[in-house]
N, CA, C and O atoms as a Tinker XYZ file with bonds, in Angstrom:
   296  protein
     1  N    -56.133000  -25.000000   93.317000    73     2
     2  CA   -56.703000  -24.022000   94.207000    64     1     3
     3  C    -55.825000  -23.940000   95.454000    63     2     4     5
     4  O    -55.468000  -24.967000   96.031000    81     3
     5  N    -55.486000  -22.754000   95.858000    73     3     6
     6  CA   -54.708000  -22.556000   97.073000    64     5     7
     7  C    -55.576000  -21.857000   98.108000    63     6     8     9
     8  O    -56.483000  -21.096000   97.772000    81     7
     9  N    -55.280000  -22.131000   99.363000    73     7    10
    10  CA   -56.020000  -21.509000  100.451000    64     9    11
    11  C    -55.069000  -20.769000  101.367000    63    10    12    13
    12  O    -53.924000  -21.174000  101.570000    81    11
    13  N    -55.577000  -19.662000  101.920000    73    11    14
    14  CA   -54.840000  -18.874000  102.905000    64    13    15
    15  C    -55.796000  -18.582000  104.051000    63    14    16    17
    16  O    -56.930000  -18.156000  103.831000    81    15
    17  N    -55.334000  -18.814000  105.270000    73    15    18
    18  CA   -56.098000  -18.447000  106.456000    64    17    19
    19  C    -55.620000  -17.068000  106.888000    63    18    20    21
    20  O    -54.437000  -16.880000  107.173000    81    19
    21  N    -56.534000  -16.103000  106.936000    73    19    22
    22  CA   -56.193000  -14.744000  107.363000    64    21    23
    23  C    -56.724000  -14.511000  108.769000    63    22    24    25
    24  O    -57.912000  -14.691000  109.034000    81    23
    25  N    -55.827000  -14.106000  109.673000    73    23    26
    26  CA   -56.183000  -13.765000  111.044000    64    25    27
    27  C    -56.136000  -12.244000  111.164000    63    26    28    29
    28  O    -55.119000  -11.625000  110.852000    81    27
    29  N    -57.227000  -11.647000  111.613000    73    27    30
    30  CA   -57.327000  -10.192000  111.675000    64    29    31
    31  C    -57.422000   -9.732000  113.127000    63    30    32    33
    32  O    -58.217000  -10.249000  113.912000    81    31
    33  N    -56.587000   -8.743000  113.463000    73    31    34
    34  CA   -56.519000   -8.203000  114.820000    64    33    35
    35  C    -56.625000   -6.688000  114.786000    63    34    36    37
    36  O    -56.350000   -6.058000  113.765000    81    35
    37  N    -57.022000   -6.113000  115.903000    73    35    38
    38  CA   -56.925000   -4.669000  116.092000    64    37    39
    39  C    -55.701000   -4.419000  116.953000    63    38    40    41
    40  O    -55.438000   -5.158000  117.903000    81    39
    41  N    -54.947000   -3.366000  116.617000    73    39    42
    42  CA   -53.744000   -3.029000  117.370000    64    41    43
    43  C    -54.047000   -1.970000  118.420000    63    42    44    45
    44  O    -55.141000   -1.407000  118.456000    81    43
    45  N    -53.066000   -1.711000  119.269000    73    43    46
    46  CA   -53.214000   -0.697000  120.317000    64    45    47
    47  C    -53.485000    0.682000  119.731000    63    46    48    49
    48  O    -54.090000    1.525000  120.393000    81    47
    49  N    -53.049000    0.922000  118.501000    73    47    50
    50  CA   -53.258000    2.208000  117.847000    64    49    51
    51  C    -54.585000    2.253000  117.081000    63    50    52    53
    52  O    -54.866000    3.232000  116.389000    81    51
    53  N    -55.401000    1.202000  117.199000    73    51    54
    54  CA   -56.683000    1.184000  116.518000    64    53    55
    55  C    -56.616000    0.792000  115.050000    63    54    56    57
    56  O    -57.590000    0.963000  114.317000    81    55
    57  N    -55.489000    0.274000  114.619000    73    55    58
    58  CA   -55.326000   -0.149000  113.222000    64    57    59
    59  C    -55.602000   -1.648000  113.112000    63    58    60    61
    60  O    -55.675000   -2.358000  114.115000    81    59
    61  N    -55.751000   -2.108000  111.875000    73    59    62
    62  CA   -55.966000   -3.528000  111.629000    64    61    63
    63  C    -54.663000   -4.185000  111.201000    63    62    64    65
    64  O    -53.941000   -3.669000  110.348000    81    63
    65  N    -54.374000   -5.336000  111.810000    73    63    66
    66  CA   -53.214000   -6.143000  111.421000    64    65    67
    67  C    -53.739000   -7.490000  110.945000    63    66    68    69
    68  O    -54.583000   -8.099000  111.603000    81    67
    69  N    -53.244000   -7.956000  109.808000    73    67    70
    70  CA   -53.679000   -9.225000  109.241000    64    69    71
    71  C    -52.477000  -10.134000  109.043000    63    70    72    73
    72  O    -51.461000   -9.727000  108.481000    81    71
    73  N    -52.605000  -11.358000  109.508000    73    71    74
    74  CA   -51.578000  -12.366000  109.313000    64    73    75
    75  C    -52.135000  -13.427000  108.382000    63    74    76    77
    76  O    -53.257000  -13.895000  108.574000    81    75
    77  N    -51.361000  -13.810000  107.375000    73    75    78
    78  CA   -51.792000  -14.805000  106.401000    64    77    79
    79  C    -50.995000  -16.083000  106.608000    63    78    80    81
    80  O    -49.767000  -16.067000  106.684000    81    79
    81  N    -51.724000  -17.191000  106.697000    73    79    82
    82  CA   -51.106000  -18.497000  106.888000    64    81    83
    83  C    -51.450000  -19.343000  105.663000    63    82    84    85
    84  O    -52.616000  -19.644000  105.408000    81    83
    85  N    -50.421000  -19.718000  104.915000    73    83    86
    86  CA   -50.623000  -20.525000  103.710000    64    85    87
    87  C    -51.003000  -21.953000  104.072000    63    86    88    89
    88  O    -50.520000  -22.508000  105.059000    81    87
    89  N    -51.867000  -22.531000  103.269000    73    87    90
    90  CA   -52.251000  -23.939000  103.347000    64    89    91
    91  C    -52.656000  -24.367000  104.759000    63    90    92    93
    92  O    -52.011000  -25.235000  105.347000    81    91
    93  N    -53.715000  -23.769000  105.308000    73    91    94
    94  CA   -54.162000  -24.196000  106.637000    64    93    95
    95  C    -54.636000  -25.651000  106.599000    63    94    96    97
    96  O    -54.998000  -26.171000  105.544000    81    95
    97  N    -54.625000  -26.289000  107.757000    73    95    98
    98  CA   -55.047000  -27.691000  107.784000    64    97    99
    99  C    -56.510000  -27.798000  107.349000    63    98   100   101
   100  O    -57.312000  -26.901000  107.610000    81    99
   101  N    -56.840000  -28.888000  106.694000    73    99   102
   102  CA   -58.226000  -29.073000  106.253000    64   101   103
   103  C    -59.167000  -29.126000  107.457000    63   102   104   105
   104  O    -58.811000  -29.653000  108.511000    81   103
   105  N    -60.334000  -28.592000  107.293000    73   103   106
   106  CA   -61.385000  -28.628000  108.305000    64   105   107
   107  C    -60.986000  -27.968000  109.628000    63   106   108   109
   108  O    -61.415000  -28.413000  110.692000    81   107
   109  N    -60.168000  -26.912000  109.569000    73   107   110
   110  CA   -59.844000  -26.166000  110.775000    64   109   111
   111  C    -61.144000  -25.559000  111.304000    63   110   112   113
   112  O    -61.991000  -25.129000  110.521000    81   111
   113  N    -61.304000  -25.522000  112.623000    73   111   114
   114  CA   -62.555000  -25.034000  113.206000    64   113   115
   115  C    -62.409000  -23.617000  113.739000    63   114   116   117
   116  O    -61.301000  -23.143000  113.991000    81   115
   117  N    -63.534000  -22.958000  113.904000    73   115   118
   118  CA   -63.543000  -21.608000  114.471000    64   117   119
   119  C    -62.964000  -21.625000  115.883000    63   118   120   121
   120  O    -62.268000  -20.689000  116.275000    81   119
   121  N    -63.242000  -22.669000  116.646000    73   119   122
   122  CA   -62.723000  -22.768000  118.009000    64   121   123
   123  C    -61.196000  -22.855000  118.020000    63   122   124   125
   124  O    -60.543000  -22.237000  118.860000    81   123
   125  N    -60.630000  -23.624000  117.085000    73   123   126
   126  CA   -59.170000  -23.736000  116.997000    64   125   127
   127  C    -58.548000  -22.393000  116.629000    63   126   128   129
   128  O    -57.538000  -21.986000  117.203000    81   127
   129  N    -59.154000  -21.721000  115.680000    73   127   130
   130  CA   -58.640000  -20.420000  115.243000    64   129   131
   131  C    -58.712000  -19.420000  116.392000    63   130   132   133
   132  O    -57.753000  -18.689000  116.639000    81   131
   133  N    -59.832000  -19.383000  117.087000    73   131   134
   134  CA   -60.002000  -18.445000  118.193000    64   133   135
   135  C    -58.974000  -18.705000  119.293000    63   134   136   137
   136  O    -58.409000  -17.762000  119.847000    81   135
   137  N    -58.731000  -19.963000  119.609000    73   135   138
   138  CA   -57.749000  -20.312000  120.642000    64   137   139
   139  C    -56.351000  -19.819000  120.262000    63   138   140   141
   140  O    -55.632000  -19.263000  121.092000    81   139
   141  N    -55.976000  -20.027000  119.007000    73   139   142
   142  CA   -54.654000  -19.577000  118.539000    64   141   143
   143  C    -54.561000  -18.053000  118.593000    63   142   144   145
   144  O    -53.551000  -17.504000  119.031000    81   143
   145  N    -55.621000  -17.373000  118.146000    73   143   146
   146  CA   -55.597000  -15.908000  118.152000    64   145   147
   147  C    -55.512000  -15.363000  119.586000    63   146   148   149
   148  O    -54.808000  -14.385000  119.838000    81   147
   149  N    -56.227000  -15.994000  120.517000    73   147   150
   150  CA   -56.157000  -15.578000  121.920000    64   149   151
   151  C    -54.753000  -15.777000  122.484000    63   150   152   153
   152  O    -54.262000  -14.952000  123.253000    81   151
   153  N    -54.115000  -16.876000  122.096000    73   151   154
   154  CA   -52.747000  -17.141000  122.545000    64   153   155
   155  C    -51.781000  -16.102000  122.000000    63   154   156   157
   156  O    -50.904000  -15.629000  122.724000    81   155
   157  N    -51.933000  -15.744000  120.730000    73   155   158
   158  CA   -51.059000  -14.730000  120.120000    64   157   159
   159  C    -51.187000  -13.408000  120.877000    63   158   160   161
   160  O    -50.183000  -12.748000  121.145000    81   159
   161  N    -52.413000  -13.020000  121.223000    73   159   162
   162  CA   -52.631000  -11.774000  121.964000    64   161   163
   163  C    -52.060000  -11.890000  123.371000    63   162   164   165
   164  O    -51.344000  -10.994000  123.819000    81   163
   165  N    -52.362000  -12.972000  124.071000    73   163   166
   166  CA   -51.940000  -13.143000  125.467000    64   165   167
   167  C    -50.425000  -13.192000  125.626000    63   166   168   169
   168  O    -49.879000  -12.649000  126.587000    81   167
   169  N    -49.750000  -13.841000  124.684000    73   167   170
   170  CA   -48.292000  -13.979000  124.767000    64   169   171
   171  C    -47.566000  -12.766000  124.205000    63   170   172   173
   172  O    -46.343000  -12.669000  124.304000    81   171
   173  N    -48.324000  -11.831000  123.610000    73   171   174
   174  CA   -47.749000  -10.604000  123.048000    64   173   175
   175  C    -46.603000  -10.936000  122.087000    63   174   176   177
   176  O    -45.506000  -10.385000  122.177000    81   175
   177  N    -46.901000  -11.863000  121.162000    73   175   178
   178  CA   -45.896000  -12.397000  120.247000    64   177   179
   179  C    -45.444000  -11.378000  119.213000    63   178   180   181
   180  O    -44.256000  -11.312000  118.894000    81   179
   181  N    -46.371000  -10.580000  118.682000    73   179   182
   182  CA   -46.055000   -9.649000  117.603000    64   181   183
   183  C    -46.349000   -8.223000  118.039000    63   182   184   185
   184  O    -47.315000   -7.960000  118.755000    81   183
   185  N    -45.495000   -7.306000  117.593000    73   183   186
   186  CA   -45.753000   -5.883000  117.788000    64   185   187
   187  C    -45.124000   -5.131000  116.628000    63   186   188   189
   188  O    -43.940000   -5.293000  116.334000    81   187
   189  N    -45.920000   -4.321000  115.984000    73   187   190
   190  CA   -45.435000   -3.549000  114.846000    64   189   191
   191  C    -45.464000   -2.073000  115.157000    63   190   192   193
   192  O    -45.546000   -1.674000  116.319000    81   191
   193  N    -45.397000   -1.273000  114.133000    73   191   194
   194  CA   -45.413000    0.181000  114.306000    64   193   195
   195  C    -46.713000    0.661000  114.930000    63   194   196   197
   196  O    -46.740000    1.709000  115.574000    81   195
   197  N    -47.795000   -0.096000  114.745000    73   195   198
   198  CA   -49.105000    0.299000  115.275000    64   197   199
   199  C    -49.334000   -0.250000  116.679000    63   198   200   201
   200  O    -50.444000   -0.155000  117.203000    81   199
   201  N    -48.309000   -0.820000  117.290000    73   199   202
   202  CA   -48.425000   -1.314000  118.653000    64   201   203
   203  C    -48.815000   -2.769000  118.730000    63   202   204   205
   204  O    -48.886000   -3.471000  117.721000    81   203
   205  N    -49.066000   -3.208000  119.949000    73   203   206
   206  CA   -49.396000   -4.603000  120.213000    64   205   207
   207  C    -50.783000   -4.958000  119.691000    63   206   208   209
   208  O    -51.630000   -4.090000  119.484000    81   207
   209  N    -50.990000   -6.245000  119.485000    73   207   210
   210  CA   -52.307000   -6.735000  119.096000    64   209   211
   211  C    -53.166000   -6.787000  120.351000    63   210   212   213
   212  O    -52.751000   -7.351000  121.364000    81   211
   213  N    -54.365000   -6.202000  120.294000    73   211   214
   214  CA   -55.181000   -6.110000  121.503000    64   213   215
   215  C    -56.489000   -6.890000  121.434000    63   214   216   217
   216  O    -57.019000   -7.278000  122.475000    81   215
   217  N    -57.020000   -7.130000  120.248000    73   215   218
   218  CA   -58.275000   -7.864000  120.140000    64   217   219
   219  C    -58.400000   -8.535000  118.777000    63   218   220   221
   220  O    -57.805000   -8.103000  117.790000    81   219
   221  N    -59.190000   -9.602000  118.752000    73   219   222
   222  CA   -59.477000  -10.293000  117.496000    64   221   223
   223  C    -60.601000   -9.548000  116.785000    63   222   224   225
   224  O    -61.567000   -9.120000  117.416000    81   223
   225  N    -60.472000   -9.396000  115.477000    73   223   226
   226  CA   -61.556000   -8.759000  114.728000    64   225   227
   227  C    -62.155000   -9.690000  113.685000    63   226   228   229
   228  O    -63.256000   -9.432000  113.199000    81   227
   229  N    -61.459000  -10.769000  113.329000    73   227   230
   230  CA   -62.020000  -11.700000  112.361000    64   229   231
   231  C    -61.000000  -12.705000  111.873000    63   230   232   233
   232  O    -59.800000  -12.582000  112.116000    81   231
   233  N    -61.512000  -13.693000  111.181000    73   231   234
   234  CA   -60.671000  -14.703000  110.542000    64   233   235
   235  C    -61.434000  -15.211000  109.334000    63   234   236   237
   236  O    -62.663000  -15.275000  109.335000    81   235
   237  N    -60.685000  -15.569000  108.306000    73   235   238
   238  CA   -61.336000  -16.082000  107.101000    64   237   239
   239  C    -60.357000  -16.929000  106.305000    63   238   240   241
   240  O    -59.141000  -16.749000  106.375000    81   239
   241  N    -60.922000  -17.852000  105.550000    73   239   242
   242  CA   -60.121000  -18.631000  104.610000    64   241   243
   243  C    -60.410000  -18.076000  103.229000    63   242   244   245
   244  O    -61.564000  -17.950000  102.819000    81   243
   245  N    -59.343000  -17.750000  102.522000    73   243   246
   246  CA   -59.443000  -17.200000  101.172000    64   245   247
   247  C    -58.989000  -18.275000  100.195000    63   246   248   249
   248  O    -57.873000  -18.785000  100.295000    81   247
   249  N    -59.862000  -18.616000   99.246000    73   247   250
   250  CA   -59.530000  -19.568000   98.187000    64   249   251
   251  C    -59.168000  -18.788000   96.936000    63   250   252   253
   252  O    -59.831000  -17.814000   96.583000    81   251
   253  N    -58.117000  -19.224000   96.277000    73   251   254
   254  CA   -57.807000  -18.597000   94.991000    64   253   255
   255  C    -57.277000  -19.648000   94.041000    63   254   256   257
   256  O    -56.623000  -20.614000   94.435000    81   255
   257  N    -57.579000  -19.428000   92.802000    73   255   258
   258  CA   -57.125000  -20.342000   91.760000    64   257   259
   259  C    -56.109000  -19.614000   90.901000    63   258   260   261
   260  O    -56.351000  -18.500000   90.437000    81   259
   261  N    -54.981000  -20.251000   90.698000    73   259   262
   262  CA   -53.908000  -19.660000   89.908000    64   261   263
   263  C    -53.699000  -20.514000   88.663000    63   262   264   265
   264  O    -53.551000  -21.733000   88.753000    81   263
   265  N    -53.688000  -19.874000   87.517000    73   263   266
   266  CA   -53.399000  -20.561000   86.261000    64   265   267
   267  C    -52.116000  -19.967000   85.693000    63   266   268   269
   268  O    -52.052000  -18.780000   85.375000    81   267
   269  N    -51.100000  -20.810000   85.571000    73   267   270
   270  CA   -49.827000  -20.344000   85.028000    64   269   271
   271  C    -49.735000  -20.738000   83.563000    63   270   272   273
   272  O    -50.250000  -21.777000   83.151000    81   271
   273  N    -49.075000  -19.897000   82.788000    73   271   274
   274  CA   -48.868000  -20.155000   81.368000    64   273   275
   275  C    -47.395000  -20.435000   81.130000    63   274   276   277
   276  O    -46.525000  -19.778000   81.701000    81   275
   277  N    -47.128000  -21.408000   80.290000    73   275   278
   278  CA   -45.751000  -21.732000   79.921000    64   277   279
   279  C    -45.382000  -20.843000   78.727000    63   278   280   281
   280  O    -45.806000  -21.104000   77.602000    81   279
   281  N    -44.604000  -19.812000   78.973000    73   279   282
   282  CA   -44.222000  -18.860000   77.926000    64   281   283
   283  C    -42.800000  -19.142000   77.454000    63   282   284   285
   284  O    -41.916000  -19.467000   78.246000    81   283
   285  N    -42.609000  -19.014000   76.181000    73   283   286
   286  CA   -41.256000  -19.121000   75.637000    64   285   287
   287  C    -40.636000  -17.741000   75.679000    63   286   288   289
   288  O    -41.026000  -16.847000   74.929000    81   287
   289  N    -39.684000  -17.579000   76.547000    73   287   290
   290  CA   -39.030000  -16.278000   76.714000    64   289   291
   291  C    -37.627000  -16.363000   76.139000    63   290   292   293
   292  O    -36.833000  -17.230000   76.506000    81   291
   293  N    -37.344000  -15.448000   75.233000    73   291   294
   294  CA   -36.033000  -15.454000   74.567000    64   293   295
   295  C    -35.117000  -14.450000   75.199000    63   294   296
   296  O    -33.969000  -14.309000   74.775000    81   295
């Protein structure tokens, strides 16, 4: 099972920006996530075509299970 922490922001243009962080630390807290997201906004670290990140809209951990098959490819 793999986990991804998704951080969701609203941009200056009113669009949603999502950042995915692979393998977040176990037992990460909402307070830790909120602090990091506030820092990202305050430091104006990222800016895309939709403008700067202006507010937090959500965060979630996504669990997924991947099953790989060993195929004989000729």
